N, C-alpha and C positions, 0 to 999 in steps of 0.2 A: 225968369224961367217961364216958358210958355205952357199953358194948360194942355195936357194930353188931349189929342183929338179922338183917338180910338179908345172907347170905354171898355169893351170886352168883345170876345168872339161871340156873336149871336148864334151862328149855325155854320155847319158844313153841309152843303147841298150836294147830293149825289144823284146822278141820272140812273134811273131803272126803266126799261121799256115797258114793264108791267108792274103796277103798283102792288098787286096781291102777291106776286112772286117776290118782290123786294121786301114786303112785310113778312112773308114766310121765311125768308132768310134772315134779316136783321132782327125782327121781333121774335119769331118763334124759334129759330135756331141759335141766334147769338144772345137772345134774352134781353134785348133793349125794350124798354116799356113805351108803349104808345101814349103820346101826349095829345095829339090832335090829328085830324085827317080831313081831306077834302076829296074831290073826284080825281084830282091829279097829283096830290102830294100828301105826305104824312110826316109829322114830326115825332122823333123818338128821343127819349131821355138818355143823356150821357151821364151816368152817375159821377159824382166827385166835382161837378161844376154846373154852371148854368147854361152852357152851350147846348144846342140841339143837333141831332143828325137828321137832316130833312131829305127824304127820298121823294124824287119828283119825276114825272114822265114827259115834261115839256121841253126841257133844254138839255141836250146832251153835254156831257162834260161835268166837271165838279166846280164848286164855287165856294169861296169863303166870304161870309158876311160879318162885318164889324158893326157894332152898335155905336151910334154917336148921339149927341144931344139934338142936332138939327142936321138933316141931309143937305139942306140948302146952304147953311153956313159952313158945313164941312166941305162941300164942293168948292166954294169960293176959296176957303183957306187952303185946300189941297192944291188948287191951281196956282195960288199966289206963291206957294213954296216950291213950285217946280214940277208938281204932278200934272197929269192930264185927265180931263173929263172924257170918258169914253161914250157914256150915255148921260145926258143931263138929268137933273133931278126929276122924278115922276112918282105918281101916287101908287102906293101898295095897300093891301088890306089893313095893315096896322099903323100905317103912316106915310113916310116918303123915303125914297131910295135914290141913289146915284151910283153909277159904275165908274170907277176911276182906275188909273194906271200910274204906278210910280215911275221914276226916271229909268228903271230897268225893265219896264213893260210888264211888271207883275200887276194883273188886274184882279180887282175885288170889289165887293159892294159895301157901301156905307149906308146904313138905314137908321131911321129913328122910329119911335113907337108913339108918335104923338096922338094917334087914335086910340091907343090902349091895346092891351093884351086880348088874345082870342079867348072867348068862353066856350067851354065844350061840355058835352054830356058825358056820362060814365063810359061810353064806347069811344070817346075821342072826337065825335062829330062836332063840327063848329056850329054853335047856336047863335052867335052874334055876327054882325058885320060892323065892326067898330067904325 
């Protein structure tokens, strides 16, 4: 039996053209709790699990991110079993990521947290750059 590659859903990323308007809707009206925020994105808690809802202003569309042990190793294994690398592994604030597509062209991101979690103040502002 092969060890599972995908550990958990890390986040669902949604595009909003204005971060404050997105926060007003998802945080203030829907009641999601702010976990962290930057100038272009904000992470909101989804109760009942560990996944986050991430509102972001940079990339239109939505995205599913899966946590893996190593983005580089996951990319290699994904390609070996018939998947496709859309964007080769690259650095992100908390580790590394790779964009992949399965044989049916479903695209998603595999990411690791090798640099560690974000540390925030009481307002969700990021204090560290892991």
